[in-house]
N, C-alpha and C positions, 0 to 999 in steps of 0.2 A: 900628567894628565890636564893640569892647568896651562901647560906650553901648546900642547898640541890643540884643545880649543882655542887658545889665543892666534895661531896661525891658520887654522882652517877659516874662523871669523875673517881675517885679516884676509886671507885667498878667496873667500865668497865676497868680499866686499870690494875689489877688485876686478870681479869676475874672471878671475885665474882656477883653474881647477888646483885643488889643496893639495894633490900629487904631485904636482908640478912646483907648487909652493914648497912642499916639504921636501918634496925628491928622494929617492933612495940612496944619496951620499950626504945629505944634511939629516937623517931622521936618527942617527947615532945617538947623541945627546937626548933625545925626545923620548925613545921607545926600547923599550926591553924586549928583544925578541923571544918568542918563546923558545923554550929548550925541548927537546924531546925526551918524553921521561916513560919510563918502565911501567906497564899495565898493573897501576895496583889492586892488590889481591888481599882482603883483608883474613885471609885466612891461609896458614902454612899447609903445606903438605906432610905427610898423610893428612886427609882430613877423618875426625870420626864425632860419630854420634848415632842419633836413632833412627836417622835413616828418614828421613819426613821432611818436605816441602810446607813451610807453613807461611801465613800471613798475617796481617794486623790491621784491624780497620776500627777505630774507633773504641780501643783500648783490649777489643777482643780479637782473640789468636785462635785461629782455625788452622787445620792440617788440611792442607791443598791436593798433596800427592802422596803417596806412602810408595818407596823405592823396592826395587824388589830386591829378596835375599838381603832385607835389611831388618834389623831388631822391633821397629815398630810395625814389621809386616808380621814377623814371630809372633811378636804381641799381643796383636788384634787390634790393633789401631787402625780406623778408617778414616778415608777423605771425609770433610765435614765436622770432624770430632773437634768439639771447640776445649783450647788448652786451659783449664783454668787454676793449675797449679803445678809446680815442679819443686820436687823434694820437699812439699810442705809450705812453699812459698807462694803465695794469692802472686799472680802475674798479673791482673788489670791494670792497666794505662803502662805497661811497661814498653817502653822501646824494642820492635822487632830484634835487634842486635843482641839486647838483652836476653831475652827471650832463647834467642839461638845460643848465647854463651852458654846457658845454664842447661842445654840440652846437649850440648856437644860434648865429650870427656875420652877419657882414655879409652880404648879397647877393651871388653872385657867386663867394666865396672856398671853398675845398676844405678836407672835413676827411674821414680816415682812421678810419673805423669798422672795427673787426676783431670778427667775431661766429662764435659757433658756431650753425651751420644743424644741426636735427634731419636726421639720416639722413646729413648726412656728416661724415666723420672728421676731418678738418683743419680748423682756423680759416679763415676767409676774408677778406681784407684788401680792403675796398671803399672808393672814393673816393665822395664825393657832394658835391654842390654845392649849398650853402644857396642859400635862395630867400624871399623873403618869404610868410609863412604869413598863408591867407585863412582867418579864422574867419569860419563862417557861421552 
């Protein structure tokens, strides 16, 4: 990076465009050409979990969307439900990836999700059966 900056400054000082000063044939010593890489996906197929899209904002995790034919839908979870605990673990302040990891699991396994629902005074504990998630 320092070599590029130095050459660019020299090129500007003599009023020669930097591309001509560096040139495509001379840049091999100064730059690492970007290599194509496969798309990174944090999930391995097949993915299974409760079947809910979640978001995290200021330490609060909310369900944004319930996927059709999912464990979340069968269990009665709703958009705008705030997830408070997963299997008894208080998740306030957890990063979204950590929360998602707790909700994912082998198909047919159960997870206890404690939620706060708008308009309901007490938190609700809901058992959800994980299932394969169909990405469309």
